C-alpha positions in Angstrom: 7.5 -3.8 22.4 5.4 -6.0 24.6 5.6 -6.1 28.4 8.6 -8.3 28.4 11.8 -6.7 27.2 12.8 -9.7 25.2 9.7 -9.9 23.0 8.8 -7.8 19.9 5.6 -7.6 18.0 5.9 -8.3 14.3 3.5 -8.7 11.4 1.2 -5.7 11.4 1.8 -3.1 8.7 2.0 0.3 10.3 -0.7 2.8 9.4 2.0 5.2 8.2 2.9 2.7 5.5 -0.7 1.8 4.6 -0.3 3.6 1.3 1.6 0.5 0.1 -1.7 -1.4 0.4 -3.5 1.1 -1.9 -0.7 0.9 -4.5 -0.9 -2.9 -4.5 -4.7 -2.8 -4.8 -4.5 -0.3 -7.7 -1.8 -2.4 -9.4 -3.9 -5.5 -9.1 -7.1 -4.0 -10.4 -5.7 -1.7 -13.1 -2.8 -3.5 -14.7 -4.8 -6.2 -16.6 -7.3 -3.6 -18.2 -4.4 -1.3 -18.9 -2.5 -4.1 -20.7 -5.6 -4.9 -22.7 -5.9 -1.3 -23.9 -2.2 -0.9 -24.6 -1.6 -4.3 -26.1 -1.0 -2.9 -29.6 0.7 0.4 -28.7 3.7 -0.5 -26.6 7.0 -0.6 -28.4 10.6 -1.4 -27.4 12.7 1.0 -29.3 10.9 1.2 -32.7 9.8 -2.4 -32.6 6.2 -3.0 -31.3 5.9 -5.6 -28.6 3.6 -8.6 -29.4 0.1 -8.2 -27.9 0.5 -11.5 -26.0 3.6 -10.1 -24.2 1.9 -7.0 -23.0 -1.1 -9.0 -21.8 1.0 -11.6 -20.1 3.0 -8.9 -18.1 -0.2 -7.1 -17.3 -1.9 -10.3 -16.1 1.2 -11.3 -14.0 1.2 -7.8 -12.4 -2.5 -8.1 -11.6 -2.0 -11.5 -10.0 1.0 -10.4 -8.0 -0.7 -7.2 -6.8 -3.9 -9.0 -5.7 -1.9 -11.8 -4.0 0.2 -9.2 -2.1 -2.9 -7.3 -1.1 -4.5 -10.5 0.2 -1.4 -11.3 2.2 -1.3 -7.9 3.8 -5.0 -7.9 4.6 -4.7 -11.4 6.2 -1.8 -10.2 8.2 -3.7 -7.1 9.4 -6.7 -9.1 10.5 -4.8 -11.6 12.7 -3.0 -11.1 16.0 0.6 -9.8 15.8 3.3 -12.4 16.1 5.9 -12.3 18.9 9.6 -12.6 18.2 11.3 -13.7 21.4 14.7 -14.1 22.9 14.7 -16.2 26.1 17.4 -18.3 27.9 19.8 -18.1 25.0 17.2 -19.1 22.3 15.8 -17.0 19.5 12.2 -17.8 18.3 10.9 -16.4 15.0 7.2 -17.0 14.2 6.1 -18.3 10.9 3.9 -16.5 8.3 1.9 -17.2 5.2 4.8 -16.7 2.9 7.8 -17.9 5.0 6.1 -21.1 6.3 6.5 -22.4 9.8 8.6 -20.5 12.3 11.9 -21.5 13.7 13.9 -21.5 16.9 17.6 -21.9 17.5 20.3 -20.9 19.9 21.3 -17.2 19.8 24.9 -17.9 19.0 23.7 -19.7 15.8 21.8 -16.7 14.4 23.7 -14.3 12.1 22.3 -10.8 11.5 22.8 -8.4 8.6 20.9 -5.2 8.0 20.2 -3.1 4.9 18.4 0.1 4.3 16.1 0.4 1.2 14.8 4.0 1.2 12.4 4.4 4.1 12.4 0.8 5.1 15.2 -1.2 6.9 15.6 -4.9 6.5 17.1 -7.5 8.8 18.5 -10.6 7.2 18.6 -13.5 9.7 20.4 -16.8 9.1 20.0 -19.8 11.3 21.5 -23.3 11.0 18.9 -24.4 8.4 16.6 -21.4 7.7 16.8 -17.8 6.6 14.4 -15.0 7.0 14.1 -11.3 6.1 12.2 -9.0 8.4 11.1 -5.5 7.4 11.0 -2.6 9.8 7.6 -1.6 8.3 6.1 -4.6 10.1 7.3 -3.6 13.6 5.4 -1.3 15.8 8.1 1.4 15.3 11.6 1.8 13.9 12.8 2.0 17.5 11.5 -1.6 18.2 13.3 -2.8 15.0 16.5 -1.1 16.1 16.2 -2.6 19.6 15.9 -6.1 18.2 18.9 -5.6 15.9 20.9 -4.3 18.9 19.8 -7.2 21.1 20.8 -9.7 18.5 24.2 -8.0 18.0 24.8 -7.9 21.7 24.1 -11.6 22.0 27.0 -12.2 19.6 29.3 -9.8 21.4 28.9 -11.5 24.7 
């Protein structure tokens, strides 16, 4: 958390989760060649899949892996974004994927959380926009939990 108690840094993948970057890089680099070599040997049940299907899926995996890798590397090279809660307003910065950020009154923001394995997600809904924030992109899980608690407290009061 930054110096102010109502701001949270967001947008930098924690070093403990950097293995995700390596998985994406390997997926992007290896899925197209693997699809080329396996194009005639993959079967669904006893029916072999057409070569174009295997190549298409491999190519799509390669593009998705390299795009996600580029997004993570771009996010790591820039300054962290600041989520803020001030004077009854909530401000969420934009990103490469979500587009421009948004700001609204705290009483207009609804919060829902889910846990997916080792990562928690916060689903935010405002009057016109929605966003999903991952705990992996906060400085720590404690910062993520503090933001969830602060948003829930704003609805209770």
